[in-house]
N, C-alpha and C positions, 0 to 999 in steps of 0.2 A: 377506461375504464372506469368505474369511481373510485373513487381515492380512497386508498385504506385508512386516512384520519377519519371515514363515516365506517367503514368495514367490522364493526369492531362485535358481530354477531358471530360466536363461538359454532366449530366449523362440526359437520354431520350433511348430513341426506338430506334434511329442508334445505330448496332450492331456494336465495335471494332474491328481490328482486328493486330496480334501479327505471329512472327514467330520468336520460340525457338528451340531450340536443347536440347531436357532433357536425363541429366547424369545418366549415367547403373550406375550395383549395382557394387557392396561396397557403394558407397561413399553414391547415393542417398538417399540408407537406414538410414544413419545416417545423413543426411542435413536433411531429412523430420524432424526427431523424432530431433532433434536441434531444428528447426521453429518452431514444437511443439509444443517444455518444453517450450521454448523462449516468442513464442506468440498463450496462447492458443485460440484455436477455429477457427484456419486456417484450409487452404484446401490445404496442399504442395505436389509441385512435383518437384524435381530440376530441373536447369534449369538456361541456360547460354540465353538471348535474341538475336537476333541481330538487326532485326521492332519492337519496342514500341509499344504500343495499338495505334493504329490510326483507322479514317475513313475513309475508299476507294474511290476513285474519281471516279469508273470507277465499276464492275460489278465485282463481289466473282468469279465469274468463270473466268474470266479476269487475275485478281490478282493474280489465282493459274495457272496459263496454263501460264505467266507469269516467276514468281517461280521458276516451274516444269524444264524451259525453260534454266532456269538461276543459279541453280542449280546444271545440266550436268558441268557447267563451272569447279566446282571444287572440292579438291579431297576431302579426311577424312586426319584430325589433330589432334595433340594432343593439351588439352588446362590443364597448372597443375594449382594448384591453388597457394593464397597468400596466408599475413595474412589477419585477420576479419580490417574492418574498418565501417565506416560509412559516412554517405553526409551527413554533419552538417545542410547543409538547410528543410531538409525533415525529419532527421532521422532515416534513413531508413540503418538499419548493416548490410551490409554484404561481402562478401569474395572476396578481391583482385584477379588478372589472373596476372599469374608470366607469362607466357608463351602459346603464341596464341593470345595473343591479335589482334595482323597485320592481321593474317588472317580474325579477324573477324570483325576489320573493314576495310577490303579491302573488302568482304562478303556486311556490311552495306551502306557503297556506292555504287555499286554494283547493290545494289537489293531495295534499296531506292527510285523507281523508276518507271517506267509506269504507272497503276491501283493502286500503292503502293505507291508511293508521295507521301509524308504529312514533314508540316514542324515542327518539335518537337520542344516541348517547352522547352527540353533540350537535350544538350551536347549530343551523342551517350557515353556511359562511360560503356562500357563492364562489367561484373560483376554477381557475384550467391544473389541472394537474402536471409538472413537469419532470420530478423527478420522486420518489422514496423508496419506500427498506432500501436505504443506505445506511451505511457504516459510520456513524457518531462523530469516527475522528472525520472520514472524508465532507464532511455534511459542509466549512467550511468552505473548504478547496472549490466543491461540485455550486455551489452556489455562487460564486465568481466566476464560473466558466460560463454557463448556466445566462448574468446577468449583464459578460459579454457578449456574449453572440443572439441573446434577443436588441441589445443595441444594433446592435449588426444587420438587426432587418430589413429589411427595403423596404418594403411594399406595408400598406393600410392593416393596422394590429388592429382590426374590427373585422364582425362578420355576424349573419343572418339568423338569428333566429323562426325560421319559419316551418318546420316538424320537431317532435317529438319522438324517442324510438322508446321504447318500455323494452328493459333486459332482465334479462336472468342469468343467476348462475348457480352452481353448486359452493363454488368456494372463495364468490368474490376476488378467481382470478383470472377466468376462461367466463368469457359474456357471451350472452345467445344473446342479437337483435332476435323477441318476439312478436312486432307489432307496428308499423308507421303510426304516429296520428301528426296531420297536417292544422295547425295552426288556420284560425277563421279567418281568410281571404276577404275585405269589403270588394265591394263591389264596384266598377268604374263608375264616376262620377258621368250623371247623360250629358250629353253635349248638348249644348246649347243653337239653334237650329236658324240663323235669321235669318229672314221674311224679306224681303225686299220686296215693300211697297209700290207700284208702281210708281212716275213720277207724274206728276199733279197737271195739265193739260191746261194752258193758257186760257185764260178766256175769254 
């Protein structure tokens, strides 16, 4: 779920909320298994985050209503994953995004408003987390394992963002899906019907 690098909120009973897009199969299965191998005991569900964890400034119902409306302004798009990297300040190991970053920045700017508006502790940096909460002494070795595993992945390293999931947690560890918002699917282009005119009769 949303990366710990973005979840610096104080622990307490106030629920935290985030907006994510889950990654589809078979890529998600590979990433979830990789994360379990690198970070035993975690509960992975591969995703990219659009709104990092936050405390809402209004009701959950209002936030969901606003996100539902905003999601209809965006069409589905592809994200292609890039290299393994890490955030030096937190030692979170993650996958960079080779394509699709601009669309995520655009959506983040649009949706960080209204009931979901929040001053984030880190500059928004879309990525896919594959290991966190690491012992500092194990970061370099874990990073090399992650890079070798990712290089061996035999399928397309891309996925489609076509729906968003609004999620909640009391502790930034155990996340529950609240509501799903499909992006706007454009109508199919109208088909062109060919009209066959009768052949002219010879004079």
